[in-house]
N, C-alpha and C positions, 0 to 999 in steps of 0.2 A: 740111729735117730732119723738119717735120711730115709731108710726104708720104712721106719714107723710113720712118718710124715706123709710118705707115698700111700702108704695103705689107707690112712685116715682120709687123704684126698680121693681116693678111688671110692671107698664106701660113700662118701658123701655125694660123689659125682652119680652113681649109681642110683642112690636114692632121689636125687634130683632129677635125674633123667626118667626114673620109673615114674615118678609124678607127673612129669610133663606128658609122657606117652599115655598114661590114664586120663588126663584131662583132654588131650585131643581126641581120644577114643570115645569119650562121653560128649565132647562136643560135636564129633561126627555123628555119634547114635541120635542125640536129640534133633539135630538137623535132619537125618532121614526119617525120624520120627514125625517131624514138623510136615515134611513133604508128604508123608503118608496119611497124616491126618487132615491138613488143610486143602491139600490138592489133589489127592487120589481117592480121598475119603474111605481108606482102607485102615481101618481101626484096629483090627488084629494085629496087622504089620506094625502100626504105630504103637500099640502097646509093647510089642516086644522090643521094638528099640527104646523105648522110653524106660523099659524095665531094664535094660542093660545099661543105660545112662544113669539111671537112678543108683544101680548098684556101685557105680564110680563116684557116687556123691552129688550128682547133677540134680539140684533142688527144684529147677523148672520142670524136668522130666518127672519127678515124682508128683508135682501139682497136675501135670498134663495125665499122668496115668490115673490119679484120681478122679479127674473128670470124665474118663472113660468107664471107670468102675462103677461110679456113683449115678450115672445116666444110662437107664436101659435103651433108650434110644441108639446108643452104640453098640448094642447086642453083646456086651460082655459085662453085664450087670454082677457086681460082687460088693456088696455094700462094706462087709467086714473089712476086706483088704483096700476098699476105696477110703474108707475112713482112716484106716492105717496110714495109707500113702498121705492124706489131706494132713493128719496130724504131723507126719514126718516132715513134711514142707513147712507147715506153721511153726514147728519148733525151730526150723532154721530161719526162720524170718521173712518168709516169702509172704508179701502183701495180700494177695488174693485168696492164698491158702487160709490166712488170719481171718480175711473178711468173710469168706464161705462157712467157716466155722462159727462166726458169731451169727450168721443167718440161719444156720442150722439149727443151733441151740435155741435161736429166738423163736423159731416157727416150729421145734420138735420134729423136725424131718428125719428121715432114715431111721425111724425106730428110737432115736434118743429122746430123752424125756426133756420136754420144753422148760428151759431154764434162762431167764435173762441174766440172773447173775452169773452164771456160767459163760454167757455170750458176751459180757463186757470186756473181759481181758483181752478176747481175741479182736474186739473192734478197737480196743485201745491201742493195740499193737499196730494195726493197719492205719489207724488214724495218726499216730505217731510219725507215719512215713506218708501223710498227705494224702491218704485214700479218702475220697471226697464222700462215698457211700456211708463209710465206718464213721466219718466226723458228724454226719447227718443223724446216724442212728444213734449215735451217743448223745446229742444235743436233744433229740425228740425223747429217749428215753428217760434221761434226767430230767428233762423239762416237764415231762408228763407225769413222771411216777409210775409208769406201767410195768409193773413186775419188780421194782426196786423202790426205795424211799425217794420222793421227791427231792432233788438237790438242785436249787436255782443257781447255785454259784458253779457248779458244775457244767449245768446246761449252758449258762452264758459263755463259760470257757469255750466249749465247743462251737457255740454259735459263732463266737469271735474268730476261732479257728477257721471255720466255714467262709467266713467274710474275707479272711487273709487269702484264701484258695481262690477267691472271686465268684463264691456261690451267691445267688440273688436273694441274700438275707435281710430283713429289716434292720436297721442300725440298732433299733431299740431292743433287739434281740440280745445283745450283748450285755444287756443290763439286768442284774438278777431280780431286781425289784419288779420289774415288767413281768419275768417269767414268774415269779413266786404268785403273782396275781391271775395267772392262766388257770382256766379248768383244767382238773386231772382227767386224764383218759380214762374210760371205765376198763376194768380187766377184760381181756380176750380182744381189745380193738386191735384189728389189722392195719400194720404200717406197711405200705406196699411200694413198689418201684415200678417204673413204667415197662420193665422187660418181664416181670413176674407173671407167669401163666396162671396162677391162682388169683391174681388181681384183675383179670379181665372183667369178670362179672361185676366186681366193684367199679371199677373205672365206667364200663357200660352204664350203671345205673346212674352214677354222676353225671356223665354226659347227657343222659337224657333229661335229668331234673334240671341242669344248666339250660338246656335248649328251652324247655318249657318256662323257665323264668326269664328268657328274653337273652342269654348269653349264647356265645358263637364259640361251643366247643369242637367242631367240626362233626363229623360223622359218629354215632354210637357205636363205634368199633372195639371198644374194649382197650384201645391202644392211648395212652397219656402222652400225647405229643405236645410240641410247642401252645398249639391253639387251645388244647384243653387245659393245659397248666395256666396259662393266660386268663383263660375263663374263670378258673377256680380263682386265681387271686383278683381278679376284678369282682367276684361274687364277695369274696372275704372282706375287700377293701370297702365295697357299698354297705355290708353288713356290721361294719365296725368289728371286724374279728382279726384275729392275729393273721397277716398275710404270709402264708408259708408256700402257697401252691401245692401242698401235698393232699394226696388222695386217700382217705381212711374213712373208718366207721363214723368218727365224729363228724367229717365233712358231709356225710350223708345225712346225718342227723340234723345239721345246720340247713342243707338243702330241703328236707322234708318240713322242717319249721318254717322256711320261707316260703314254701308252696302252700301249707295250710293256711298261712297269714296272706298270701297273695290274692 
């Protein structure tokens, strides 16, 4: 009996120690990958370290590897493998991986079919972990009915979540009745972020029109900074529109209408 207990103890000890060694190695590989990626700008070396760490179950390394493989600027573009890595990280609950997949399906990037319904579960996973971008995306999609059936209750829920996170959302946007009275966005409307390269032309047009209307959005440089967002909110408030500060095709329509009536 004593020998049997000793054997069991040795087996469990080897399993535990083996797991610890694997965890330490994956952490070291990820750390080396981060150094190569951020400090040395050596993306090939970073990818190798991330790949080794991902093999040992490091979710963050899977995500970082997907970034390298999905962006041609790193010189290692492989869309198929990049999407596989991104899905792998998302399935493990990685917040940014879920947000990125939501954006990819929302925009139809990387050869995937554009599908708002397919984007929603990824946004919802990220939003459940307080990702602000995903919270706003859900609120806007449900509130506008763009690509899905308009759902004022769901939109109000996500706007309320945004308020809890400290986002500058008007208090009345947590009221489903207010949202139900808003105009639906036309199909194909772009909802953009300040960091989106594809949005620069849209932002630049908005900045130019805001300036013509007497607002101060800063230079027409295509970057939606604080001054631009504030100018948008000031315009929306004066025009008695829903104050969101968001820059999209609907805003351009409102700006064009204001210019024609000016």
